[in-house]
FIFINU-585317 format. One record per residue: x negated, y, z negated of N, C-alpha, C in turn. Coordinates in steps of 0.02 Angstrom, whole numbers, m for minus. Each point is the difference from the previous one (the first is absolute). Layout:
<margus>
+--------+--------+--------+--------+--------+--------+--------+--------+--------+
|   n_px |   n_py |   n_pz |  ca_px |  ca_py |  ca_pz |   c_px |   c_py |   c_pz |
+--------+--------+--------+--------+--------+--------+--------+--------+--------+
|      X |      Y |      Z |      X |      Y |      Z |      X |      Y |      Z |
...
+--------+--------+--------+--------+--------+--------+--------+--------+--------+
</margus>
This chain:
<margus>
+--------+--------+--------+--------+--------+--------+--------+--------+--------+
|   n_px |   n_py |   n_pz |  ca_px |  ca_py |  ca_pz |   c_px |   c_py |   c_pz |
+--------+--------+--------+--------+--------+--------+--------+--------+--------+
|   4085 |   9621 |  m4130 |     31 |    m61 |     26 |    m51 |    m41 |     37 |
|      0 |    m65 |     m7 |    m44 |    m44 |     37 |     41 |    m44 |     46 |
|    m32 |    m22 |     54 |     34 |    m44 |     48 |    m16 |    m72 |    m17 |
|     48 |    m44 |     12 |    m13 |    m71 |     m7 |     39 |    m37 |     54 |
|    m12 |    m65 |      4 |     29 |    m39 |     55 |     74 |    m14 |     m9 |
|     27 |     17 |    m58 |     71 |    m13 |    m12 |     42 |     62 |     13 |
|    m23 |     57 |    m27 |     40 |     61 |      5 |    m24 |     47 |     55 |
|    m45 |    m23 |     43 |    m28 |     43 |     51 |     55 |     25 |     47 |
|     m2 |     65 |     18 |     50 |     25 |     47 |    m10 |    m29 |     69 |
|     54 |    m14 |     35 |     m4 |    m28 |     67 |     m7 |     56 |     51 |
|    m19 |    m17 |     64 |    m11 |     52 |     49 |     59 |     47 |     12 |
|     61 |    m23 |    m12 |     57 |     43 |     13 |     27 |     34 |    m62 |
|    m26 |    m15 |    m59 |     27 |     28 |    m61 |    m32 |     67 |    m16 |
|     29 |     37 |    m47 |    m26 |     66 |    m17 |    m56 |     m7 |    m51 |
|    m63 |     16 |     20 |    m55 |     m5 |    m48 |      5 |     56 |    m51 |
|    m16 |    m15 |    m63 |      5 |     50 |    m53 |    m59 |     47 |      0 |
|    m53 |    m17 |     35 |    m58 |     43 |      6 |    m39 |    m21 |     62 |
|    m49 |     41 |     17 |    m45 |    m19 |     55 |    m35 |    m65 |    m16 |
|     m7 |    m43 |     49 |    m33 |    m64 |    m12 |    m75 |      5 |      8 |
|    m25 |     58 |     23 |    m72 |     13 |      6 |    m11 |     75 |     m7 |
|    m61 |     19 |    m14 |    m17 |     71 |    m10 |      9 |     39 |     65 |
|     20 |     63 |     m4 |      8 |     41 |     60 |    m63 |      3 |     44 |
|    m59 |      4 |    m32 |    m62 |      3 |     40 |     m9 |    m63 |     41 |
|     24 |    m57 |    m27 |     m7 |    m63 |     35 |     44 |     m1 |     62 |
|     62 |     25 |     m7 |     45 |      4 |     58 |    m28 |     47 |     52 |
|    m29 |     56 |    m22 |    m31 |     47 |     46 |    m57 |    m33 |     39 |
|    m38 |    m42 |    m34 |    m55 |    m35 |     33 |     26 |    m47 |     54 |
|     57 |    m32 |    m13 |     31 |    m44 |     49 |     20 |     40 |     62 |
|     32 |     57 |    m11 |     22 |     42 |     56 |    m59 |     27 |     40 |
|    m53 |     18 |    m34 |    m60 |     26 |     34 |    m33 |    m55 |     42 |
|     m2 |    m60 |    m26 |    m29 |    m56 |     39 |     41 |    m12 |     63 |
|     66 |     m1 |     m7 |     43 |     m9 |     58 |     m9 |     57 |     50 |
|     m6 |     61 |    m26 |    m10 |     57 |     44 |    m65 |     m5 |     38 |
|    m52 |    m22 |    m33 |    m65 |     m5 |     33 |      1 |    m54 |     54 |
|     22 |    m60 |    m17 |     m1 |    m55 |     48 |     55 |      7 |     52 |
|     54 |     34 |    m18 |     55 |      7 |     48 |    m16 |     49 |     55 |
|    m35 |     55 |    m15 |    m11 |     52 |     49 |    m69 |     m3 |     33 |
|    m45 |    m35 |    m29 |    m67 |     m3 |     29 |      0 |    m46 |     61 |
|    m39 |     17 |     49 |     m3 |    m40 |     61 |    m49 |    m58 |    m10 |
|     13 |    m53 |     38 |    m47 |    m56 |      1 |      3 |    m46 |    m60 |
|     58 |     m4 |    m35 |      6 |    m47 |    m55 |      5 |    m71 |     28 |
|    m15 |    m51 |    m41 |      6 |    m69 |     25 |     70 |    m16 |     25 |
|     51 |     29 |    m33 |     68 |    m15 |     20 |     19 |     28 |     68 |
|    m40 |     49 |     25 |     18 |     30 |     63 |      2 |    m52 |     55 |
|    m40 |    m52 |     m7 |      1 |    m53 |     51 |     61 |    m44 |     m5 |
|     41 |     12 |    m52 |     57 |    m44 |    m11 |     67 |     34 |     18 |
|     m3 |     64 |     15 |     62 |     37 |     10 |     25 |     m7 |     72 |
|     66 |      0 |     11 |     28 |    m10 |     67 |    m22 |     55 |     48 |
|    m10 |    m17 |     64 |    m13 |     53 |     47 |    m33 |    m17 |     65 |
|    m54 |    m38 |      2 |    m34 |    m13 |     63 |    m40 |    m64 |     m6 |
|    m43 |    m14 |     50 |    m40 |    m61 |      0 |    m73 |     16 |    m13 |
|    m32 |    m42 |    m41 |    m71 |      6 |    m14 |    m32 |    m67 |     11 |
|      9 |    m27 |     60 |    m21 |    m67 |     14 |    m75 |     m9 |     m4 |
|    m37 |     56 |      8 |    m73 |     m5 |      1 |    m30 |     m9 |    m69 |
|     38 |     11 |    m52 |    m26 |     m6 |    m67 |    m14 |    m74 |    m15 |
|    m56 |    m12 |    m30 |    m20 |    m69 |    m14 |     42 |    m29 |    m57 |
|      6 |    m66 |     m1 |     36 |    m34 |    m53 |    m29 |     18 |    m68 |
|    m66 |      3 |     m5 |    m33 |     14 |    m64 |     20 |     68 |    m27 |
|      3 |     50 |     44 |     19 |     68 |    m20 |     73 |      1 |    m24 |
|     43 |    m33 |     38 |     71 |     m2 |    m18 |     11 |    m34 |    m67 |
|    m31 |    m58 |     m9 |      8 |    m37 |    m62 |    m29 |     40 |    m59 |
|    m57 |     33 |     12 |    m29 |     41 |    m53 |     49 |     56 |    m19 |
|     33 |     30 |     50 |     49 |     52 |    m14 |     58 |    m27 |    m42 |
|     23 |    m60 |     17 |     53 |    m31 |    m39 |    m21 |    m11 |    m73 |
|    m61 |    m25 |     m8 |    m24 |    m15 |    m68 |    m10 |     64 |    m41 |
|    m25 |     53 |     33 |     m6 |     64 |    m35 |     69 |     25 |    m21 |
|     49 |     m8 |     44 |     68 |     22 |    m16 |     30 |    m41 |    m57 |
|    m13 |    m65 |     m1 |     23 |    m43 |    m56 |    m31 |     25 |    m65 |
|    m66 |     14 |      2 |    m34 |     25 |    m60 |     30 |     67 |    m23 |
|     16 |     42 |     48 |     31 |     65 |    m16 |     68 |    m10 |    m34 |
|     41 |    m44 |     28 |     66 |    m13 |    m30 |     m7 |    m26 |    m72 |
|    m43 |    m49 |     m9 |    m10 |    m28 |    m67 |    m29 |     51 |    m47 |
|    m48 |     40 |     25 |    m31 |     52 |    m41 |     50 |     51 |    m25 |
|     46 |     21 |     44 |     51 |     49 |    m20 |     47 |    m31 |    m52 |
|     20 |    m63 |     10 |     43 |    m32 |    m48 |    m34 |     m7 |    m68 |
|    m65 |    m16 |      2 |    m38 |     m6 |    m63 |     m4 |     67 |    m35 |
|    m13 |     54 |     38 |     m5 |     66 |    m30 |     66 |     21 |    m32 |
|     55 |    m17 |     33 |     67 |     14 |    m27 |      9 |    m39 |    m66 |
|    m17 |    m65 |      2 |      7 |    m40 |    m61 |    m43 |     28 |    m56 |
|    m61 |     23 |     16 |    m45 |     27 |    m51 |     32 |     61 |    m34 |
|     31 |     44 |     40 |     32 |     59 |    m29 |     56 |    m18 |    m47 |
|     39 |    m50 |     18 |     55 |    m23 |    m42 |    m28 |    m35 |    m62 |
|    m52 |    m40 |      9 |    m31 |    m36 |    m55 |    m27 |     48 |    m53 |
|    m30 |     56 |     22 |    m27 |     49 |    m47 |     55 |     33 |    m41 |
|     62 |     m3 |     24 |     57 |     25 |    m38 |     33 |    m54 |    m43 |
|    m29 |    m59 |      1 |     27 |    m55 |    m39 |     49 |    m44 |     38 |
|      5 |      9 |     66 |     47 |    m38 |     40 |    m29 |    m64 |     26 |
|     41 |    m38 |     35 |    m19 |    m64 |     28 |     19 |     m4 |     73 |
|    m20 |    m52 |     34 |     18 |    m10 |     70 |     76 |     m6 |      7 |
|     33 |    m27 |    m49 |     73 |     m7 |      2 |     33 |     68 |      5 |
|    m30 |     51 |    m30 |     28 |     67 |      3 |      3 |     26 |     72 |
|    m44 |    m27 |     42 |     m2 |     21 |     70 |     43 |    m44 |     44 |
|      1 |    m65 |    m13 |     35 |    m47 |     44 |     72 |    m15 |    m22 |
|     15 |     11 |    m63 |     67 |    m18 |    m25 |      6 |    m72 |    m21 |
|    m55 |    m37 |      2 |      1 |    m70 |    m22 |    m11 |    m49 |     56 |
|    m14 |    m62 |    m18 |    m15 |    m52 |     49 |     59 |    m49 |      3 |
|     m5 |    m46 |     49 |     50 |    m52 |      6 |     m4 |    m47 |    m60 |
|     57 |    m21 |    m25 |      1 |    m48 |    m56 |     34 |    m65 |     19 |
|     29 |     m3 |     61 |     33 |    m61 |     22 |      6 |      1 |     76 |
|     13 |    m59 |     29 |     11 |     m4 |     72 |     63 |     38 |     21 |
|     47 |      6 |    m46 |     60 |     39 |     15 |    m18 |     73 |     12 |
|    m46 |     28 |    m40 |    m24 |     68 |      9 |    m32 |      8 |     69 |
|    m40 |    m49 |     20 |    m32 |      2 |     66 |     53 |      1 |     55 |
|     49 |    m43 |     m6 |     53 |     m4 |     50 |     39 |     65 |      5 |
|     15 |     31 |    m57 |     37 |     63 |      0 |    m40 |     54 |     36 |
|    m64 |      5 |    m16 |    m41 |     53 |     31 |     m9 |    m13 |     75 |
|     m7 |    m63 |     20 |     m2 |    m15 |     71 |     66 |     18 |     34 |
|     55 |    m15 |    m35 |     65 |     16 |     27 |     12 |     74 |      7 |
|    m35 |     40 |    m39 |      5 |     73 |      6 |    m49 |     26 |     52 |
|    m61 |    m27 |      1 |    m53 |     24 |     45 |     17 |    m12 |     73 |
|     33 |    m56 |     15 |     14 |    m17 |     71 |     49 |     50 |     31 |
|     59 |     12 |    m29 |     44 |     50 |     30 |    m29 |     71 |     m4 |
|    m39 |     13 |    m54 |    m31 |     66 |     m6 |    m47 |     12 |     59 |
|    m35 |    m52 |     23 |    m45 |      8 |     57 |     38 |     24 |     62 |
|     60 |    m26 |     10 |     39 |     21 |     58 |     23 |     73 |     m7 |
|     17 |     20 |    m61 |     16 |     70 |    m13 |    m63 |     43 |     14 |
|    m57 |    m24 |    m23 |    m64 |     33 |     11 |    m14 |      8 |     75 |
|     10 |    m54 |     38 |    m13 |      1 |     71 |     46 |     50 |     36 |
|     64 |      0 |    m19 |     47 |     47 |     30 |    m20 |     72 |    m17 |
|    m19 |     12 |    m62 |    m20 |     67 |    m21 |    m61 |     23 |     39 |
|    m50 |    m44 |      8 |    m60 |     17 |     38 |     18 |     17 |     72 |
|     44 |    m39 |     30 |     22 |     12 |     69 |     36 |     67 |      5 |
|     45 |     14 |    m46 |     39 |     62 |      3 |    m44 |     62 |    m10 |
|    m47 |     m4 |    m47 |    m44 |     58 |    m11 |    m48 |      9 |     58 |
|    m26 |    m55 |     27 |    m42 |      5 |     60 |     38 |     33 |     57 |
|     63 |    m18 |      8 |     42 |     29 |     53 |      7 |     75 |    m11 |
|      6 |     21 |    m62 |     10 |     70 |    m16 |    m63 |     42 |     11 |
|    m59 |    m30 |    m10 |    m62 |     39 |      4 |    m39 |    m12 |     64 |
|     26 |    m41 |     44 |    m38 |    m17 |     61 |    m16 |     60 |     43 |
|     39 |     53 |     m4 |    m12 |     60 |     40 |    m55 |     43 |    m27 |
|    m22 |    m14 |    m61 |    m55 |     39 |    m29 |    m65 |    m18 |     36 |
|    m35 |     51 |     23 |    m63 |    m11 |     35 |    m57 |      6 |    m50 |
|    m31 |    m56 |    m15 |    m54 |      0 |    m49 |    m45 |    m60 |     15 |
|    m66 |      7 |    m12 |    m45 |    m56 |     11 |     17 |    m59 |    m46 |
|    m11 |    m59 |     25 |     11 |    m61 |    m39 |    m65 |    m38 |     m5 |
|    m16 |    m26 |    m58 |    m64 |    m35 |    m10 |     m2 |    m65 |     41 |
|    m60 |    m22 |     13 |    m11 |    m59 |     41 |     19 |    m64 |    m37 |
|     18 |    m51 |     38 |     20 |    m63 |    m31 |    m31 |    m59 |     38 |
|    m24 |    m48 |    m36 |    m26 |    m61 |     29 |     41 |    m59 |    m24 |
|     34 |    m34 |     46 |     39 |    m59 |    m19 |    m47 |    m56 |    m21 |
|     10 |    m29 |    m60 |    m43 |    m55 |    m21 |      0 |    m57 |     51 |
|    m59 |    m24 |     17 |     m7 |    m56 |     47 |    m46 |    m52 |    m30 |
|     13 |    m62 |     13 |    m41 |    m53 |    m27 |     19 |    m17 |    m72 |
|    m19 |    m59 |    m21 |     21 |    m25 |    m66 |    m25 |     45 |    m56 |
|    m64 |     21 |      2 |    m30 |     38 |    m54 |     35 |     68 |     m8 |
|     10 |     35 |     55 |     32 |     66 |     m4 |     72 |     m6 |    m26 |
|     36 |    m49 |     26 |     69 |     m9 |    m23 |      2 |    m17 |    m74 |
|    m45 |    m44 |    m21 |     m3 |    m20 |    m71 |    m12 |     60 |    m45 |
|    m49 |     42 |     18 |    m17 |     57 |    m43 |     52 |     55 |      6 |
|     36 |      4 |     57 |     56 |     47 |      5 |     55 |    m21 |    m48 |
|     16 |    m64 |     m2 |     51 |    m24 |    m46 |    m22 |     11 |    m72 |
|    m64 |    m11 |    m14 |    m26 |     13 |    m67 |      8 |     73 |    m19 |
|    m16 |     45 |     47 |      8 |     71 |    m12 |     74 |     18 |    m11 |
|     44 |    m30 |     39 |     72 |     14 |     m7 |     26 |    m21 |    m68 |
|    m23 |    m57 |    m25 |     21 |    m23 |    m66 |    m28 |     46 |    m54 |
|    m64 |     19 |      8 |    m30 |     46 |    m49 |     37 |     67 |     m1 |
|     17 |     25 |     59 |     37 |     63 |      3 |     70 |     m7 |    m30 |
|     32 |    m56 |     14 |     67 |    m11 |    m26 |      2 |      0 |    m76 |
|    m51 |    m30 |    m30 |     m3 |     m2 |    m74 |    m26 |     65 |    m29 |
|    m57 |     22 |     25 |    m34 |     57 |    m31 |     36 |     67 |     12 |
|     25 |     10 |     61 |     34 |     63 |     13 |     66 |      6 |    m38 |
|     33 |    m56 |    m10 |     60 |      3 |    m41 |    m16 |     17 |    m73 |
|    m55 |    m27 |    m25 |    m21 |     17 |    m68 |    m17 |     74 |     m5 |
|    m36 |     25 |     49 |    m23 |     70 |     m2 |     57 |     49 |     10 |
|     40 |    m10 |     52 |     51 |     50 |     17 |     65 |     m9 |    m38 |
|     27 |    m61 |      0 |     64 |    m11 |    m34 |     m9 |    m14 |    m74 |
|    m52 |    m37 |    m18 |    m11 |    m16 |    m71 |    m29 |     56 |    m40 |
|    m44 |     40 |     30 |    m35 |     52 |    m36 |     26 |     70 |     16 |
|     m7 |     22 |     63 |     18 |     69 |     17 |     75 |     13 |    m10 |
|     41 |    m47 |     20 |     72 |     10 |     m8 |     18 |      9 |    m74 |
|    m33 |    m39 |    m42 |     13 |      5 |    m72 |    m27 |     65 |    m29 |
|    m58 |     21 |     23 |    m28 |     64 |    m22 |     45 |     58 |     21 |
|     21 |      1 |     62 |     43 |     53 |     25 |     68 |     m1 |    m37 |
|     23 |    m60 |    m16 |     63 |     m6 |    m38 |     m6 |     32 |    m68 |
|    m57 |    m12 |    m33 |    m11 |     28 |    m66 |     m4 |     76 |      2 |
|    m29 |     27 |     52 |     m8 |     73 |      7 |     65 |     34 |     18 |
|     35 |    m29 |     50 |     60 |     33 |     26 |     64 |    m20 |    m37 |
|     m2 |    m56 |    m35 |     60 |    m28 |    m33 |     55 |    m16 |     51 |
|    m20 |    m11 |     62 |     48 |    m17 |     52 |    m27 |    m57 |     42 |
|     35 |    m56 |      3 |    m24 |    m56 |     39 |      3 |     16 |     75 |
|     49 |     41 |     20 |      4 |     20 |     71 |    m61 |     40 |     20 |
|    m18 |     49 |    m42 |    m60 |     40 |     14 |    m62 |    m44 |      1 |
|     m4 |    m47 |    m46 |    m58 |    m44 |     m4 |     m7 |    m42 |     63 |
|     56 |    m28 |     23 |     m1 |    m41 |     61 |    m21 |     41 |     60 |
|     26 |     61 |      6 |    m17 |     43 |     56 |    m73 |     22 |     m3 |
|    m25 |     17 |    m58 |    m69 |     24 |     m7 |    m50 |    m55 |     15 |
|     11 |    m60 |    m27 |    m48 |    m53 |     14 |      2 |    m19 |     73 |
|     61 |      4 |     31 |      5 |    m14 |     71 |    m40 |     49 |     42 |
|      2 |     64 |    m20 |    m38 |     51 |     36 |    m75 |    m13 |     m7 |
|    m22 |    m17 |    m60 |    m71 |    m15 |    m10 |    m20 |    m62 |     39 |
|     44 |    m49 |      2 |    m13 |    m62 |     37 |    m11 |     16 |     74 |
|     42 |     43 |     28 |     m8 |     20 |     69 |    m64 |     38 |     12 |
|    m15 |     49 |    m43 |    m60 |     40 |      9 |    m63 |    m40 |     m9 |
|      2 |    m51 |    m41 |    m59 |    m43 |    m10 |    m17 |    m38 |     64 |
|     47 |     m4 |     47 |    m12 |    m34 |     63 |     m7 |     50 |     57 |
|    m21 |     61 |    m15 |     m4 |     52 |     51 |    m53 |    m14 |     53 |
|    m46 |    m46 |    m14 |    m49 |    m19 |     51 |     33 |    m33 |     60 |
|     63 |    m21 |     m8 |     36 |    m32 |     56 |     34 |     51 |     45 |
|      0 |     64 |    m19 |     34 |     51 |     39 |     65 |     22 |    m34 |
|     23 |     60 |     18 |     56 |     29 |    m37 |     67 |    m34 |     14 |
|      7 |    m30 |     59 |     61 |    m39 |     12 |      4 |    m57 |    m51 |
|    m55 |    m34 |     m9 |     m1 |    m56 |    m47 |      9 |     23 |    m72 |
|    m25 |     60 |    m16 |     11 |     27 |    m68 |     74 |      5 |    m15 |
|     39 |     26 |     48 |     71 |      8 |    m10 |     35 |    m68 |     m7 |
|    m18 |    m46 |     45 |     30 |    m67 |     m3 |    m18 |    m35 |    m65 |
|    m64 |      2 |    m19 |    m22 |    m36 |    m60 |     28 |     32 |    m63 |
|      8 |     66 |      0 |     31 |     34 |    m58 |     72 |    m25 |     m9 |
|     37 |     m5 |     56 |     69 |    m25 |     m4 |      1 |    m71 |    m26 |
|    m47 |    m42 |     23 |     m3 |    m69 |    m24 |    m21 |     m2 |    m74 |
|    m43 |     47 |    m20 |    m19 |      4 |    m70 |     59 |     15 |    m45 |
|     44 |     45 |     24 |     61 |     15 |    m38 |     43 |    m62 |     m6 |
|      4 |    m39 |     55 |     39 |    m62 |     m1 |    m28 |    m49 |    m51 |
|    m66 |     m8 |      0 |    m32 |    m44 |    m50 |     13 |     26 |    m71 |
|     m3 |     66 |     m9 |     12 |     29 |    m66 |     71 |    m12 |    m25 |
|     48 |      4 |     46 |     70 |    m13 |    m18 |      8 |    m73 |    m22 |
|    m34 |    m46 |     36 |      5 |    m70 |    m19 |    m30 |    m12 |    m69 |
|    m57 |     31 |    m14 |    m32 |     m8 |    m66 |     44 |     29 |    m55 |
|     32 |     57 |     14 |     44 |     31 |    m50 |     60 |    m44 |    m14 |
|     25 |    m32 |     52 |     59 |    m45 |     m8 |    m20 |    m64 |    m36 |
|    m53 |    m32 |     21 |    m20 |    m65 |    m27 |    m35 |      6 |    m68 |
|    m31 |     57 |    m12 |    m38 |     11 |    m62 |    m59 |    m47 |     m7 |
|    m24 |    m24 |     56 |    m64 |    m35 |      4 |    m24 |      5 |     72 |
|    m62 |    m24 |     12 |    m30 |      8 |     66 |     m4 |    m65 |     39 |
|     30 |    m53 |    m24 |    m11 |    m66 |     31 |     28 |     m3 |     72 |
|     63 |     21 |      9 |     28 |     m1 |     67 |    m36 |     51 |     44 |
|    m20 |     56 |    m29 |    m38 |     50 |     38 |    m64 |    m30 |     29 |
|    m36 |    m36 |    m41 |    m64 |    m28 |     22 |      9 |    m51 |     56 |
|     52 |    m41 |     m6 |     14 |    m49 |     53 |     17 |     35 |     65 |
|     46 |     48 |     m3 |     22 |     35 |     60 |    m57 |     41 |     31 |
|    m39 |     33 |    m43 |    m55 |     43 |     24 |    m54 |    m42 |     35 |
|    m21 |    m54 |    m31 |    m52 |    m43 |     30 |     25 |    m29 |     67 |
|     62 |    m24 |      1 |     26 |    m29 |     61 |      6 |     52 |     56 |
|     24 |     60 |    m18 |      9 |     52 |     51 |    m67 |     20 |     31 |
|    m53 |      2 |    m40 |    m66 |     16 |     27 |    m25 |    m56 |     46 |
|     10 |    m62 |    m20 |    m19 |    m56 |     43 |     39 |      1 |     65 |
|     65 |     12 |     m5 |     43 |     m1 |     59 |    m15 |     58 |     46 |
|     m1 |     62 |    m27 |    m10 |     59 |     42 |    m70 |      3 |     29 |
|    m50 |    m21 |    m38 |    m69 |      6 |     22 |    m24 |    m55 |     44 |
|     38 |    m56 |      4 |    m24 |    m55 |     41 |     57 |    m36 |     36 |
|     46 |    m30 |    m37 |     50 |    m44 |     30 |     46 |     37 |     50 |
|     22 |     59 |    m19 |     46 |     37 |     43 |    m34 |     21 |     65 |
|    m61 |     26 |     m7 |    m38 |     22 |     59 |    m16 |    m60 |     44 |
|    m19 |    m55 |    m31 |    m15 |    m61 |     38 |     61 |    m25 |     38 |
|     57 |      3 |    m31 |     62 |    m23 |     31 |     17 |     41 |     62 |
|     m3 |     67 |     m8 |     19 |     44 |     56 |    m54 |      3 |     54 |
|    m61 |    m22 |    m17 |    m54 |     m1 |     49 |      2 |    m61 |     44 |
|     44 |    m48 |    m17 |      3 |    m62 |     39 |     23 |     15 |     71 |
|    m28 |    m34 |     51 |     20 |     12 |     70 |     72 |    m24 |     12 |
+--------+--------+--------+--------+--------+--------+--------+--------+--------+
</margus>
């Protein structure tokens, strides 16, 4: 069977076979394991936790750019694995917008989904707050350049992580387990573990949010609303929300 842009399975549908070779999926998991558990990754400066005011703007911006390159690189590697099996980008995303009505529908879904996301994050944080575990350092973006590159990183993460986790891993797990519920849970777990540099509290919270994103992709059968909600939530949580609560 070959994939094409017309009959390509959507993110929530049952794939008839793996969309990439098993070794390729293993390579993805190993990369996440390496960067997730190793200390001193570029993303470590981006995770919630403390102040790093002494870090220079150049170092911070370089960290953002390295992280953007990492996000894009992982999405490209995922696409390459699917491409080698005869697939297309549509097999990962579920298709693009074809009209302004499609844009409006996805915005109309992403906006209330964000509030569900925010409530879920709050509830899981409340449940795990008693866990005593180190949390990685965080530097709030300051100045035009840092804010600009943080927003750029948030958009890159919103697009690329949805392609990797919901477009690729969820579909691979679905093909293996033949269960969309198992696929959503498994990719959510990997999503959380891939962020282990932020500390184990954040792993639990992010895994729960990953499951939420997976459920949305399974329902919508594309990643468009996911990408909008994901990018906005990163921008909001990493800058706007902190800035708002930091006001005197």
